[in-house]
Every structure is written in C-alpha cells, then in structure tokens.
C-alpha positions as CSV (number, residue, x, y, z in Angstrom):
1,X,-173.3,-47.6,-101.8
2,X,-176.6,-49.0,-100.8
3,X,-178.0,-45.5,-100.6
4,X,-177.1,-44.9,-104.2
5,X,-178.6,-48.2,-105.4
6,X,-181.7,-47.5,-103.3
7,X,-182.1,-44.1,-105.0
8,X,-181.7,-45.7,-108.4
9,X,-184.5,-48.2,-107.5
10,X,-186.7,-45.3,-106.3
11,X,-186.1,-43.3,-109.5
12,X,-186.9,-46.3,-111.7
13,X,-190.0,-47.0,-109.6
14,X,-191.1,-43.4,-109.9
15,X,-190.7,-43.6,-113.7
16,X,-192.8,-46.7,-113.9
17,X,-195.5,-45.1,-111.7
18,X,-195.6,-42.1,-114.0
19,X,-195.8,-44.3,-117.1
20,X,-198.6,-46.3,-115.5
21,X,-200.5,-43.1,-114.7
22,X,-200.1,-41.9,-118.2
23,X,-201.4,-45.3,-119.4
24,X,-204.5,-44.8,-117.2
25,X,-205.2,-41.5,-119.0
26,X,-204.2,-42.4,-122.6
27,X,-205.2,-46.0,-123.2
28,X,-208.6,-46.6,-125.0
29,X,-210.6,-49.0,-122.8
30,X,-210.9,-50.3,-119.3
31,X,-208.9,-53.5,-120.1
32,X,-205.9,-51.7,-121.5
33,X,-206.0,-49.2,-118.6
34,X,-206.2,-52.0,-116.1
35,X,-203.1,-53.6,-117.6
36,X,-201.2,-50.3,-117.3
37,X,-202.3,-50.0,-113.7
38,X,-201.4,-53.5,-112.8
39,X,-198.1,-53.9,-114.6
40,X,-196.5,-50.5,-114.4
41,X,-197.8,-49.3,-111.0
42,X,-197.1,-52.6,-109.3
43,X,-193.6,-52.8,-110.6
44,X,-193.0,-49.1,-109.9
45,X,-194.4,-49.3,-106.4
46,X,-192.4,-52.5,-105.6
47,X,-189.3,-50.8,-106.9
48,X,-189.8,-47.8,-104.7
49,X,-190.4,-50.0,-101.7
50,X,-187.3,-52.0,-102.4
51,X,-185.3,-48.9,-102.8
52,X,-186.6,-47.7,-99.4
53,X,-185.6,-51.0,-97.9
54,X,-182.1,-50.6,-99.3
55,X,-181.8,-47.1,-97.8
56,X,-183.3,-47.8,-94.3
57,X,-181.9,-51.3,-94.0
58,X,-183.2,-54.1,-91.8
59,X,-185.2,-51.9,-89.5
60,X,-188.9,-52.0,-88.8
61,X,-189.5,-49.7,-91.7
62,X,-187.5,-51.9,-94.0
63,X,-189.3,-55.0,-93.0
64,X,-192.6,-53.2,-93.5
65,X,-191.5,-52.3,-97.0
66,X,-190.7,-55.9,-97.8
67,X,-194.0,-57.0,-96.5
68,X,-195.8,-54.4,-98.6
69,X,-193.9,-55.7,-101.7
70,X,-195.1,-59.3,-101.0
71,X,-198.7,-58.0,-100.4
72,X,-198.6,-56.0,-103.7
73,X,-197.3,-58.9,-105.7
74,X,-199.9,-61.3,-104.4
75,X,-203.0,-59.0,-104.5
76,X,-202.6,-56.7,-107.5
77,X,-202.9,-59.4,-110.3
78,X,-205.8,-61.0,-108.5
79,X,-207.6,-57.7,-108.1
80,X,-207.0,-56.7,-111.7
81,X,-208.4,-60.1,-112.9
82,X,-211.5,-59.7,-110.8
83,X,-212.1,-56.2,-112.1
84,X,-211.6,-57.2,-115.7
85,X,-213.8,-60.3,-115.3
86,X,-216.5,-58.2,-113.7
87,X,-216.3,-55.5,-116.4
88,X,-216.6,-58.1,-119.1
89,X,-219.6,-59.8,-117.4
90,X,-221.2,-56.4,-117.0
91,X,-221.0,-55.9,-120.8
92,X,-218.2,-53.3,-121.0
93,X,-217.1,-53.5,-124.7
94,X,-213.5,-53.9,-125.8
95,X,-211.8,-51.3,-127.9
96,X,-212.5,-51.8,-131.6
97,X,-208.8,-52.4,-132.3
98,X,-208.7,-55.4,-129.9
99,X,-207.6,-58.6,-131.6
100,X,-208.8,-61.3,-129.3
101,X,-211.3,-61.7,-126.4
102,X,-210.3,-64.5,-124.1
103,X,-213.3,-63.9,-121.8
104,X,-215.8,-64.4,-124.6
105,X,-214.1,-67.7,-125.4
106,X,-214.4,-68.9,-121.8
107,X,-218.0,-69.6,-121.2
108,X,-217.4,-71.5,-118.0
109,X,-219.3,-70.0,-115.0
110,X,-221.7,-68.0,-117.2
111,X,-224.8,-69.8,-115.9
C-alpha cells in the first residue's frame, strides 16, 4: 500500500516539476519565473522525495530523502528572495502588467 501511495506522490511531484519548468519558459519576467521555480519545483521535488521515502522506508536512502526535503524547504525560499532582491537592486524591470512593486516601496538598506 505504501508503494502505491509513494508512486502517487512521485507522480504528483513530477507534474509540479513539469509545470514549474513550463513556468520558467512561459512567464514574462524574472520575478514571475522565480516564483514558478520556487513554488512549483520545491513542492514537486519535495513530493518526489517524500514518495521515495514512502517506497524505500526508514533506510539510509529514506532518511537522506527526508533530510533533502528539510534542506529544500529551508533554503529554496531564501535563495529565491536573495535572487529577486539582487535583480531588483541591479535594475531589472518588472513586467508592464505587474500591479505592485514591494521592493520599490521598501527603501531600507538602499544606502
């Protein structure tokens, strides 16, 4: 039973990874692409790793999968924020259809 649930998690994760990759290609600017990479690919990769954990069980490979999930959840949003902040400070423009620019409102640290 855990093999079937693991395969379902892996399939869902693969679908999220595919949609995240499509978002990287199709979205208009670096900020939207970064959101696709961060949200979809993180959730997809964590789902694949959790499905792997369900299939292999509490072995060394399963524990490594759980550690990778924790590492991804902790580092991916931080890295995406750092890249977006650096792009904004470097002058990369937002897409003309963007509604709000939170980084322009935040002038702290611009010295």
